[in-house]
Structures are given as structure tokens and as C-alpha cells.
ZAPA-912026 format. One record per atom (N, C-alpha, C): x, y, z; atom name; residue number from 0. Coordinates in pm, whole numbers, m for minus. Layout:
# ZAPA-912026
px=X&py=Y&pz=Z&atom=CA&n=NUM
...
***
This chain:
# ZAPA-912026
px=4625&py=m9740&pz=m5379&atom=N&n=0
px=4523&py=m9649&pz=m5426&atom=CA&n=0
px=4385&py=m9694&pz=m5368&atom=C&n=0
px=4315&py=m9592&pz=m5315&atom=N&n=1
px=4186&py=m9622&pz=m5258&atom=CA&n=1
px=4076&py=m9627&pz=m5366&atom=C&n=1
px=3984&py=m9720&pz=m5353&atom=N&n=2
px=3875&py=m9723&pz=m5448&atom=CA&n=2
px=3769&py=m9620&pz=m5410&atom=C&n=2
px=3670&py=m9596&pz=m5491&atom=N&n=3
px=3573&py=m9489&pz=m5468&atom=CA&n=3
px=3483&py=m9517&pz=m5352&atom=C&n=3
px=3471&py=m9643&pz=m5309&atom=N&n=4
px=3385&py=m9675&pz=m5194&atom=CA&n=4
px=3455&py=m9655&pz=m5058&atom=C&n=4
px=3586&py=m9654&pz=m5054&atom=N&n=5
px=3662&py=m9642&pz=m4930&atom=CA&n=5
px=3760&py=m9524&pz=m4941&atom=C&n=5
px=3722&py=m9409&pz=m4872&atom=N&n=6
px=3815&py=m9299&pz=m4882&atom=CA&n=6
px=3942&py=m9322&pz=m4802&atom=C&n=6
px=4046&py=m9250&pz=m4841&atom=N&n=7
px=4172&py=m9266&pz=m4772&atom=CA&n=7
px=4162&py=m9213&pz=m4630&atom=C&n=7
px=4254&py=m9253&pz=m4539&atom=N&n=8
px=4250&py=m9198&pz=m4398&atom=CA&n=8
px=4262&py=m9044&pz=m4395&atom=C&n=8
px=4344&py=m8989&pz=m4493&atom=N&n=9
px=4356&py=m8847&pz=m4499&atom=CA&n=9
px=4225&py=m8782&pz=m4533&atom=C&n=9
px=4154&py=m8835&pz=m4625&atom=N&n=10
px=4027&py=m8775&pz=m4670&atom=CA&n=10
px=3921&py=m8786&pz=m4553&atom=C&n=10
px=3925&py=m8899&pz=m4479&atom=N&n=11
px=3839&py=m8910&pz=m4367&atom=CA&n=11
px=3868&py=m8807&pz=m4260&atom=C&n=11
px=3999&py=m8789&pz=m4235&atom=N&n=12
px=4039&py=m8689&pz=m4136&atom=CA&n=12
px=3993&py=m8549&pz=m4179&atom=C&n=12
px=4017&py=m8512&pz=m4301&atom=N&n=13
px=3978&py=m8380&pz=m4353&atom=CA&n=13
px=3825&py=m8362&pz=m4344&atom=C&n=13
px=3748&py=m8462&pz=m4382&atom=N&n=14
px=3608&py=m8455&pz=m4370&atom=CA&n=14
px=3559&py=m8438&pz=m4226&atom=C&n=14
px=3630&py=m8508&pz=m4130&atom=N&n=15
px=3601&py=m8487&pz=m3992&atom=CA&n=15
px=3629&py=m8351&pz=m3942&atom=C&n=15
px=3739&py=m8297&pz=m3985&atom=N&n=16
px=3771&py=m8156&pz=m3948&atom=CA&n=16
px=3672&py=m8055&pz=m4001&atom=C&n=16
px=3636&py=m8079&pz=m4125&atom=N&n=17
px=3532&py=m7989&pz=m4188&atom=CA&n=17
px=3399&py=m7995&pz=m4113&atom=C&n=17
px=3358&py=m8121&pz=m4081&atom=N&n=18
px=3237&py=m8140&pz=m4004&atom=CA&n=18
px=3242&py=m8075&pz=m3868&atom=C&n=18
px=3356&py=m8086&pz=m3804&atom=N&n=19
px=3369&py=m8022&pz=m3671&atom=CA&n=19
px=3368&py=m7870&pz=m3685&atom=C&n=19
px=3434&py=m7812&pz=m3783&atom=N&n=20
px=3429&py=m7665&pz=m3796&atom=CA&n=20
px=3290&py=m7620&pz=m3826&atom=C&n=20
px=3220&py=m7690&pz=m3910&atom=N&n=21
px=3083&py=m7651&pz=m3947&atom=CA&n=21
px=2989&py=m7662&pz=m3828&atom=C&n=21
px=3021&py=m7746&pz=m3723&atom=N&n=22
px=2935&py=m7755&pz=m3614&atom=CA&n=22
px=2960&py=m7648&pz=m3507&atom=C&n=22
px=3059&py=m7569&pz=m3521&atom=N&n=23
px=3092&py=m7463&pz=m3424&atom=CA&n=23
px=2991&py=m7348&pz=m3443&atom=C&n=23
px=2964&py=m7280&pz=m3333&atom=N&n=24
px=2873&py=m7162&pz=m3339&atom=CA&n=24
px=2929&py=m7056&pz=m3429&atom=C&n=24
px=2842&py=m6977&pz=m3486&atom=N&n=25
px=2886&py=m6864&pz=m3572&atom=CA&n=25
px=2967&py=m6763&pz=m3494&atom=C&n=25
px=2936&py=m6747&pz=m3367&atom=N&n=26
px=3005&py=m6649&pz=m3288&atom=CA&n=26
px=3155&py=m6676&pz=m3279&atom=C&n=26
px=3191&py=m6804&pz=m3286&atom=N&n=27
px=3334&py=m6838&pz=m3290&atom=CA&n=27
px=3404&py=m6786&pz=m3411&atom=C&n=27
px=3335&py=m6801&pz=m3526&atom=N&n=28
px=3391&py=m6747&pz=m3653&atom=CA&n=28
px=3407&py=m6599&pz=m3647&atom=C&n=28
px=3306&py=m6527&pz=m3592&atom=N&n=29
px=3314&py=m6384&pz=m3583&atom=CA&n=29
px=3428&py=m6342&pz=m3486&atom=C&n=29
px=3438&py=m6411&pz=m3376&atom=N&n=30
px=3548&py=m6379&pz=m3281&atom=CA&n=30
px=3683&py=m6406&pz=m3342&atom=C&n=30
px=3700&py=m6519&pz=m3413&atom=N&n=31
px=3826&py=m6544&pz=m3480&atom=CA&n=31
px=3860&py=m6440&pz=m3583&atom=C&n=31
px=3761&py=m6396&pz=m3659&atom=N&n=32
px=3785&py=m6292&pz=m3765&atom=CA&n=32
px=3823&py=m6161&pz=m3700&atom=C&n=32
px=3757&py=m6122&pz=m3592&atom=N&n=33
px=3795&py=m6004&pz=m3515&atom=CA&n=33
px=3938&py=m6016&pz=m3465&atom=C&n=33
px=3974&py=m6135&pz=m3412&atom=N&n=34
px=4107&py=m6146&pz=m3354&atom=CA&n=34
px=4212&py=m6135&pz=m3465&atom=C&n=34
px=4180&py=m6193&pz=m3584&atom=N&n=35
px=4280&py=m6189&pz=m3696&atom=CA&n=35
px=4300&py=m6046&pz=m3743&atom=C&n=35
px=4188&py=m5969&pz=m3751&atom=N&n=36
px=4207&py=m5828&pz=m3793&atom=CA&n=36
px=4280&py=m5747&pz=m3691&atom=C&n=36
px=4255&py=m5768&pz=m3562&atom=N&n=37
px=4325&py=m5696&pz=m3460&atom=CA&n=37
px=4478&py=m5738&pz=m3456&atom=C&n=37
px=4500&py=m5871&pz=m3478&atom=N&n=38
px=4639&py=m5917&pz=m3487&atom=CA&n=38
px=4712&py=m5851&pz=m3606&atom=C&n=38
px=4641&py=m5837&pz=m3719&atom=N&n=39
px=4699&py=m5770&pz=m3834&atom=CA&n=39
px=4735&py=m5625&pz=m3801&atom=C&n=39
px=4645&py=m5561&pz=m3731&atom=N&n=40
px=4666&py=m5427&pz=m3689&atom=CA&n=40
px=4790&py=m5416&pz=m3597&atom=C&n=40
px=4801&py=m5510&pz=m3500&atom=N&n=41
px=4912&py=m5507&pz=m3412&atom=CA&n=41
px=5045&py=m5531&pz=m3485&atom=C&n=41
px=5044&py=m5624&pz=m3576&atom=N&n=42
px=5170&py=m5653&pz=m3654&atom=CA&n=42
px=5206&py=m5531&pz=m3735&atom=C&n=42
px=5107&py=m5464&pz=m3791&atom=N&n=43
px=5131&py=m5344&pz=m3871&atom=CA&n=43
px=5208&py=m5236&pz=m3788&atom=C&n=43
px=5168&py=m5218&pz=m3662&atom=N&n=44
px=5229&py=m5117&pz=m3580&atom=CA&n=44
px=5359&py=m5167&pz=m3516&atom=C&n=44
px=5392&py=m5296&pz=m3527&atom=N&n=45
px=5520&py=m5345&pz=m3479&atom=CA&n=45
px=5637&py=m5322&pz=m3573&atom=C&n=45
px=5601&py=m5287&pz=m3699&atom=N&n=46
px=5702&py=m5249&pz=m3795&atom=CA&n=46
px=5761&py=m5115&pz=m3756&atom=C&n=46
px=5895&py=m5106&pz=m3739&atom=N&n=47
px=5958&py=m4982&pz=m3701&atom=CA&n=47
px=5933&py=m4869&pz=m3804&atom=C&n=47
px=5912&py=m4752&pz=m3756&atom=N&n=48
px=5889&py=m4635&pz=m3841&atom=CA&n=48
px=6003&py=m4618&pz=m3943&atom=C&n=48
px=6125&py=m4648&pz=m3908&atom=N&n=49
px=6237&py=m4629&pz=m4000&atom=CA&n=49
px=6222&py=m4719&pz=m4119&atom=C&n=49
px=6165&py=m4837&pz=m4103&atom=N&n=50
px=6146&py=m4932&pz=m4216&atom=CA&n=50
px=6035&py=m4882&pz=m4305&atom=C&n=50
px=5932&py=m4828&pz=m4244&atom=N&n=51
px=5816&py=m4779&pz=m4318&atom=CA&n=51
px=5854&py=m4656&pz=m4407&atom=C&n=51
px=5928&py=m4567&pz=m4349&atom=N&n=52
px=5966&py=m4442&pz=m4414&atom=CA&n=52
px=6108&py=m4448&pz=m4466&atom=C&n=52
px=6157&py=m4558&pz=m4508&atom=N&n=53
px=6297&py=m4574&pz=m4541&atom=CA&n=53
px=6340&py=m4477&pz=m4652&atom=C&n=53
px=6264&py=m4460&pz=m4760&atom=N&n=54
px=6300&py=m4376&pz=m4869&atom=CA&n=54
px=6211&py=m4253&pz=m4887&atom=C&n=54
px=6129&py=m4220&pz=m4791&atom=N&n=55
px=6036&py=m4112&pz=m4800&atom=CA&n=55
px=6071&py=m4003&pz=m4697&atom=C&n=55
px=6037&py=m3882&pz=m4727&atom=N&n=56
px=6055&py=m3775&pz=m4630&atom=CA&n=56
px=5973&py=m3807&pz=m4510&atom=C&n=56
px=6022&py=m3767&pz=m4391&atom=N&n=57
px=5958&py=m3804&pz=m4263&atom=CA&n=57
px=5825&py=m3720&pz=m4234&atom=C&n=57
px=5730&py=m3724&pz=m4327&atom=N&n=58
px=5605&py=m3658&pz=m4305&atom=CA&n=58
px=5501&py=m3759&pz=m4251&atom=C&n=58
px=5423&py=m3716&pz=m4156&atom=N&n=59
px=5338&py=m3811&pz=m4086&atom=CA&n=59
px=5231&py=m3880&pz=m4181&atom=C&n=59
px=5182&py=m3808&pz=m4282&atom=N&n=60
px=5086&py=m3863&pz=m4370&atom=CA&n=60
px=5144&py=m3970&pz=m4467&atom=C&n=60
px=5278&py=m3984&pz=m4475&atom=N&n=61
px=5336&py=m4081&pz=m4557&atom=CA&n=61
px=5353&py=m4215&pz=m4483&atom=C&n=61
px=5321&py=m4221&pz=m4356&atom=N&n=62
px=5338&py=m4340&pz=m4281&atom=CA&n=62
px=5229&py=m4441&pz=m4319&atom=C&n=62
px=5273&py=m4550&pz=m4386&atom=N&n=63
px=5179&py=m4648&pz=m4437&atom=CA&n=63
px=5103&py=m4718&pz=m4327&atom=C&n=63
px=5162&py=m4719&pz=m4209&atom=N&n=64
px=5089&py=m4786&pz=m4094&atom=CA&n=64
px=4960&py=m4719&pz=m4061&atom=C&n=64
px=4956&py=m4584&pz=m4078&atom=N&n=65
px=4837&py=m4510&pz=m4055&atom=CA&n=65
px=4733&py=m4551&pz=m4157&atom=C&n=65
px=4770&py=m4552&pz=m4282&atom=N&n=66
px=4676&py=m4591&pz=m4392&atom=CA&n=66
px=4629&py=m4730&pz=m4375&atom=C&n=66
px=4719&py=m4819&pz=m4341&atom=N&n=67
px=4675&py=m4961&pz=m4322&atom=CA&n=67
px=4576&py=m4965&pz=m4205&atom=C&n=67
px=4606&py=m4896&pz=m4095&atom=N&n=68
px=4514&py=m4896&pz=m3981&atom=CA&n=68
px=4375&py=m4846&pz=m4013&atom=C&n=68
px=4372&py=m4735&pz=m4092&atom=N&n=69
px=4239&py=m4682&pz=m4133&atom=CA&n=69
px=4164&py=m4785&pz=m4212&atom=C&n=69
px=4229&py=m4855&pz=m4303&atom=N&n=70
px=4163&py=m4960&pz=m4382&atom=CA&n=70
px=4122&py=m5079&pz=m4300&atom=C&n=70
px=4202&py=m5119&pz=m4205&atom=N&n=71
px=4168&py=m5230&pz=m4116&atom=CA&n=71
px=4045&py=m5193&pz=m4034&atom=C&n=71
px=4045&py=m5075&pz=m3976&atom=N&n=72
px=3929&py=m5030&pz=m3890&atom=CA&n=72
px=3809&py=m5020&pz=m3978&atom=C&n=72
px=3822&py=m4967&pz=m4099&atom=N&n=73
px=3701&py=m4957&pz=m4191&atom=CA&n=73
px=3650&py=m5099&pz=m4217&atom=C&n=73
px=3737&py=m5190&pz=m4252&atom=N&n=74
px=3694&py=m5330&pz=m4274&atom=CA&n=74
px=3627&py=m5392&pz=m4150&atom=C&n=74
px=3682&py=m5368&pz=m4032&atom=N&n=75
px=3617&py=m5418&pz=m3913&atom=CA&n=75
px=3483&py=m5358&pz=m3894&atom=C&n=75
px=3468&py=m5229&pz=m3922&atom=N&n=76
px=3332&py=m5168&pz=m3910&atom=CA&n=76
px=3236&py=m5227&pz=m4007&atom=C&n=76
px=3279&py=m5252&pz=m4132&atom=N&n=77
px=3191&py=m5316&pz=m4231&atom=CA&n=77
px=3155&py=m5460&pz=m4185&atom=C&n=77
px=3251&py=m5527&pz=m4138&atom=N&n=78
px=3228&py=m5666&pz=m4093&atom=CA&n=78
px=3125&py=m5664&pz=m3976&atom=C&n=78
px=3141&py=m5577&pz=m3881&atom=N&n=79
px=3043&py=m5577&pz=m3772&atom=CA&n=79
px=2907&py=m5531&pz=m3822&atom=C&n=79
px=2902&py=m5438&pz=m3917&atom=N&n=80
px=2773&py=m5389&pz=m3966&atom=CA&n=80
px=2699&py=m5498&pz=m4039&atom=C&n=80
px=2770&py=m5583&pz=m4113&atom=N&n=81
px=2698&py=m5681&pz=m4200&atom=CA&n=81
px=2700&py=m5826&pz=m4140&atom=C&n=81
px=2748&py=m5839&pz=m4020&atom=N&n=82
px=2749&py=m5973&pz=m3966&atom=CA&n=82
px=2639&py=m5985&pz=m3856&atom=C&n=82
***
């Protein structure tokens, strides 16, 4: 057990990682967020249509991938507007 004056090696490592992340430019965080949203959009469209509309009539407006895409694009727009 480590005393309060000497942090454990794991705590030192985590503090080092946090300090490193905080030292990165803000543009990196924005780029990573944009990439994650676009990756989510890509994953959404990789789901086969048959799985999405398994128990629903094959009407285009029932495709949840379209609704998810609209929400992701809306979120990206809000992110870009307020960042």
C-alpha cells in the first residue's frame, strides 16, 4: 500500500497521460471528435438494410440509418458552430 506522499506507479502513469493530453492543441481534440462522428456515421451505414428493416415494411422513411445520419450530421453542425 502506497502512503499519501508517494503515489503508486499506476497513478503516476495516469497523471502523466492526463498531463500529456492536456498539453495537446485544441485542434487535435476537434479533429478526433470529427473523426469519431464520421466513424459512427460509417458504421451506421455498414449495417445491412435487411437487419435494419427486419420486422418493418420496406418503406424508405423507416430506415433507421437515415434518421441516425440526420442526427449525426445535425450534431456535427452544432459542434462546428459552437467550437
